[in-house]
C-alpha positions as CSV (number, residue, x, y, z in Angstrom):
1,M,7.8,20.7,-6.4
2,N,7.2,17.3,-8.0
3,G,8.1,13.9,-6.8
4,I,7.5,11.1,-4.3
5,V,8.4,11.3,-0.6
6,I,8.5,8.0,1.3
7,V,7.1,8.8,4.8
8,D,7.6,6.7,7.8
9,K,4.1,7.2,9.2
10,P,3.9,7.4,13.0
11,Q,1.2,5.7,15.1
12,G,-2.0,7.7,15.7
13,W,-2.0,9.5,12.3
14,T,-4.4,8.6,9.5
15,S,-3.0,8.6,6.0
16,Q,-5.2,11.7,5.3
17,D,-3.7,13.5,8.3
18,V,-0.3,13.0,6.8
19,T,-1.2,14.3,3.4
20,A,-3.0,17.3,4.9
21,R,0.1,18.4,6.8
22,L,2.4,17.8,3.9
23,R,0.3,20.1,1.7
24,R,1.5,22.9,3.9
25,V,5.1,21.5,4.0
26,F,5.3,21.4,0.2
27,D,3.0,24.3,-0.4
28,T,0.7,22.6,-2.8
29,R,-2.7,21.1,-2.9
30,R,-1.7,18.4,-5.4
31,I,-0.8,15.6,-3.0
32,G,-2.0,12.0,-2.7
33,H,-0.8,8.9,-0.9
34,G,-0.2,5.3,-2.1
35,G,-2.1,3.0,0.1
36,T,-4.0,3.7,3.2
37,L,-2.6,2.8,6.6
38,D,-4.8,2.5,9.7
39,P,-4.1,5.0,12.5
40,M,-2.5,2.4,14.7
41,A,-0.1,1.2,11.9
42,T,3.3,2.7,11.2
43,G,5.7,2.5,8.3
44,V,6.1,3.1,4.6
45,L,3.6,5.6,3.2
46,P,4.5,6.9,-0.3
47,V,3.2,10.4,-0.7
48,F,2.9,11.8,-4.3
49,V,3.5,15.6,-4.7
50,G,2.6,17.8,-7.6
51,R,2.7,16.3,-11.0
52,A,3.8,12.9,-9.5
53,T,0.1,12.5,-8.3
54,R,-0.5,11.2,-11.8
55,G,1.3,8.0,-10.7
56,V,-1.0,7.2,-7.7
57,E,-3.3,5.0,-9.8
58,F,-0.4,2.7,-10.7
59,F,0.8,2.4,-7.1
60,E,-2.5,1.3,-5.8
61,H,-1.8,-2.2,-7.2
62,A,1.6,-2.5,-5.7
63,E,2.4,-5.4,-3.4
64,K,2.9,-4.5,0.3
65,T,4.9,-6.2,3.0
66,Y,4.0,-5.9,6.7
67,E,5.2,-7.1,10.1
68,T,2.3,-7.7,12.4
69,V,1.7,-9.0,15.9
70,L,-1.2,-11.4,16.3
71,R,-2.4,-11.6,19.8
72,L,-4.1,-15.0,20.4
73,G,-7.0,-15.5,22.8
74,I,-8.7,-12.2,22.2
75,T,-11.5,-11.3,19.7
76,T,-12.5,-7.7,19.2
77,D,-15.2,-5.9,17.1
78,T,-12.6,-4.0,15.1
79,E,-10.3,-7.0,14.6
80,D,-7.5,-5.1,16.2
81,I,-6.4,-4.3,19.8
82,T,-8.1,-0.9,19.7
83,G,-11.6,-2.4,19.6
84,V,-14.1,-3.7,22.2
85,V,-13.2,-7.2,23.4
86,L,-15.9,-9.6,22.4
87,R,-14.4,-12.9,23.6
88,E,-11.4,-14.1,25.6
89,N,-10.1,-17.6,25.5
90,T,-7.3,-19.6,27.1
91,V,-4.4,-20.1,24.7
92,S,-2.6,-23.4,24.5
93,V,-1.0,-23.1,21.1
94,T,2.5,-24.3,20.1
95,V,4.8,-23.0,17.4
96,E,4.0,-26.1,15.5
97,D,0.3,-25.4,15.7
98,V,0.9,-21.9,14.3
99,E,3.1,-23.1,11.5
100,K,0.4,-25.7,10.5
101,A,-2.4,-23.1,10.6
102,L,-0.4,-20.6,8.4
103,E,-0.3,-23.2,5.6
104,G,-4.0,-22.6,4.9
105,F,-3.5,-18.8,4.4
106,R,-0.9,-18.8,1.7
107,G,-1.7,-18.1,-1.9
108,E,-5.1,-16.9,-3.1
109,I,-7.6,-16.8,-0.2
110,L,-11.0,-15.3,0.4
111,Q,-11.5,-12.5,3.0
112,V,-14.6,-11.0,4.4
113,P,-13.9,-7.3,4.7
114,P,-14.2,-6.0,8.3
115,M,-17.1,-3.9,9.4
116,Y,-14.7,-1.2,10.5
117,S,-13.4,-0.4,7.0
118,A,-14.0,2.3,4.4
119,L,-15.7,0.0,1.9
120,K,-19.2,1.1,0.9
121,V,-22.4,-0.9,1.0
122,G,-25.5,0.8,-0.3
123,G,-23.6,4.1,-0.5
124,Q,-22.6,4.0,3.1
125,K,-19.1,3.3,4.5
126,L,-19.0,0.2,6.6
127,Y,-17.3,1.9,9.6
128,D,-20.2,4.5,9.7
129,L,-22.7,1.6,10.0
130,A,-20.5,-0.2,12.5
131,R,-20.3,2.9,14.8
132,K,-24.1,2.9,14.8
133,G,-24.1,-0.7,16.0
134,K,-25.2,-2.1,12.6
135,E,-23.7,-5.1,10.8
136,V,-24.4,-5.9,7.2
137,E,-23.5,-8.9,5.0
138,R,-20.2,-8.6,3.2
139,Q,-19.2,-10.7,0.3
140,P,-15.8,-12.6,0.5
141,R,-13.2,-11.1,-1.8
142,P,-10.1,-12.9,-3.2
143,V,-6.7,-11.6,-2.1
144,T,-3.3,-13.2,-2.5
145,I,-0.8,-13.8,0.3
146,H,2.5,-14.2,-1.4
147,E,4.5,-14.7,1.8
148,L,3.4,-15.6,5.3
149,T,6.3,-16.2,7.7
150,L,6.4,-16.8,11.4
151,L,9.1,-14.5,12.8
152,S,8.7,-15.3,16.5
153,M,6.3,-16.3,19.2
154,D,6.3,-15.0,22.7
155,G,3.4,-16.4,24.8
156,S,0.2,-15.4,23.1
157,D,1.9,-12.9,20.8
158,V,2.8,-14.2,17.4
159,C,4.9,-12.0,15.1
160,L,4.3,-12.5,11.4
161,R,5.7,-11.1,8.1
162,V,3.1,-10.8,5.4
163,R,3.7,-9.9,1.7
164,C,0.3,-9.5,0.0
165,S,-1.8,-8.1,-2.8
166,K,-3.8,-4.9,-2.9
167,G,-6.9,-5.1,-0.8
168,T,-5.7,-7.4,1.9
169,Y,-6.8,-6.6,5.5
170,I,-4.0,-7.7,7.8
171,R,-6.3,-7.5,10.9
172,T,-8.8,-9.8,9.2
173,L,-5.9,-12.2,8.4
174,C,-5.0,-12.1,12.1
175,K,-8.6,-12.8,13.1
176,D,-9.0,-15.6,10.7
177,I,-5.7,-17.3,11.8
178,G,-6.8,-17.0,15.4
179,E,-10.1,-18.7,14.5
180,A,-8.3,-21.5,12.7
181,L,-6.2,-22.1,15.9
182,G,-9.5,-22.3,17.9
183,C,-8.7,-19.6,20.4
184,G,-9.4,-16.4,18.4
185,G,-7.0,-13.6,17.8
186,T,-6.7,-9.9,17.1
187,M,-4.1,-7.6,15.5
188,A,-2.0,-6.0,18.3
189,A,0.6,-4.1,16.1
190,L,1.2,-3.4,12.4
191,R,4.2,-2.0,10.5
192,R,4.4,-1.7,6.7
193,T,8.0,-2.4,5.8
194,Q,7.7,-2.2,2.0
195,A,5.3,-0.8,-0.6
196,G,6.1,-1.4,-4.2
197,E,9.8,-0.5,-4.6
198,Y,10.0,1.5,-1.4
199,T,11.2,0.2,2.0
200,T,11.6,1.5,5.5
201,Q,15.3,2.0,4.9
202,E,14.5,5.0,2.7
203,A,11.5,6.3,4.6
204,V,11.7,9.7,6.3
205,P,10.1,10.1,9.7
206,L,7.1,12.5,9.4
207,E,8.5,14.7,12.2
208,T,11.7,15.2,10.2
209,L,9.6,16.5,7.2
210,L,7.6,18.8,9.4
211,Q,10.7,20.4,10.8
212,E,12.8,20.5,7.5
213,E,13.5,23.8,5.9
214,N,14.2,22.2,2.5
215,P,11.7,19.3,2.3
216,G,12.2,19.1,-1.5
217,K,15.5,17.2,-0.9
218,Y,13.6,14.2,0.2
219,L,11.5,14.0,-3.0
220,R,12.3,11.0,-5.3
221,A,11.7,11.2,-9.1
222,V,8.3,9.8,-10.2
223,D,10.0,7.3,-12.5
224,S,11.6,5.6,-9.5
225,M,8.3,3.7,-9.1
226,F,8.6,2.2,-12.6
227,Q,12.1,0.8,-12.3
228,I,11.0,-2.7,-13.4
229,F,10.3,-1.3,-17.0
230,P,13.1,-0.8,-19.5
231,V,14.2,2.6,-20.7
232,V,13.9,4.1,-24.2
233,K,15.1,7.5,-25.4
234,L,13.0,9.1,-28.0
235,T,14.1,11.0,-31.1
236,A,13.1,14.6,-31.4
237,N,10.2,13.7,-33.8
238,Q,9.0,10.9,-31.5
239,E,9.2,13.3,-28.5
240,K,7.1,15.8,-30.4
241,R,4.4,13.2,-31.1
242,C,4.5,12.0,-27.5
243,R,3.9,15.6,-26.2
244,N,1.0,15.9,-28.6
245,G,-0.5,12.7,-27.3
246,N,0.0,10.8,-30.6
247,A,1.2,7.3,-31.2
248,F,4.2,6.6,-33.4
249,S,6.1,3.7,-35.0
250,I,9.1,2.3,-33.1
251,H,11.3,-0.8,-33.5
252,L,11.0,-2.4,-30.1
253,P,9.5,-5.7,-28.7
254,E,6.0,-5.5,-27.3
255,G,5.8,-4.4,-23.7
256,T,5.8,-1.5,-21.2
257,Y,8.6,1.1,-21.3
258,R,9.8,4.3,-19.6
259,A,10.2,6.9,-22.3
260,Y,12.6,9.8,-22.0
261,S,13.6,12.8,-24.1
262,A,17.1,13.1,-25.5
263,T,18.0,15.3,-22.5
264,G,16.8,12.7,-20.0
265,E,13.4,14.1,-19.1
266,F,10.9,11.4,-18.1
267,L,8.1,11.8,-20.6
268,M,5.7,8.9,-20.1
269,L,5.0,5.4,-19.2
270,A,4.3,3.8,-22.6
271,K,3.3,0.6,-24.3
272,V,4.5,-0.9,-27.5
273,E,2.1,-3.1,-29.6
274,N,2.6,-4.2,-33.2
275,G,5.5,-1.8,-33.6
276,V,3.6,1.2,-32.3
277,M,4.3,3.1,-29.1
278,S,1.5,4.9,-27.3
279,T,1.0,6.7,-24.0
280,I,-0.2,4.9,-20.9
281,K,0.4,8.0,-18.8
282,S,2.4,11.2,-19.5
283,F,4.5,12.9,-16.8
284,F,6.0,15.8,-18.7
285,D,5.4,19.5,-17.9
286,V,2.6,20.9,-20.1
């Protein structure tokens, strides 16, 4: 089986846990996921099955949207509610205070990656060092916050919607907003509501997939992740050159295209430059 299944990841599972179980469900070792979710997080986790795994590299750069709860007045070592509490402060923050603080976190910002993350320093994962009680210097990295909206505020709990670029740590964003408000903060809940083209409305609960006798019915075609690119149907000769990995002349404006055979098979993601089409990534059966 080949395709993309949009999983609604439950709390307590790692992204790797999900793919490991789905290898058995779809009876294949060729499985990968599009964007790691922490165990405490829930929501949209695209899982690529079979030949569709060739598309994972493109999905890593997709924008993500989250809804998160920032709990003010608490600072933890992991930057989320599962960690050890380092400090507790009294909270006397208004909605107006929060709105004003959020202004400084929109657009391109710098984030210092948390110690409890899978990033490597000197060949060692940061979370391995953190579990040994070690802390190392991390360089700030640029990320882009496309949207940061206050959804509600209930006491010290602030619900936010965040649409962001690849590499953004929502728990670090929560921590930094808490610091900007002067009381500290930590992430108390996280749900990914959208990843690339895929939303929670089309996500399948993991439990449903584990119990389904025909899980293939939930697989979406791999070209569903490339909907923003225009379609072109190739002639028989162009298709032959495509399958052989060769470029060919074509009368199209420069840009990226989804290329299909005359029968409708998705062949490749392609680019056109100077009247020549070449392969970015092929997806046809060999």
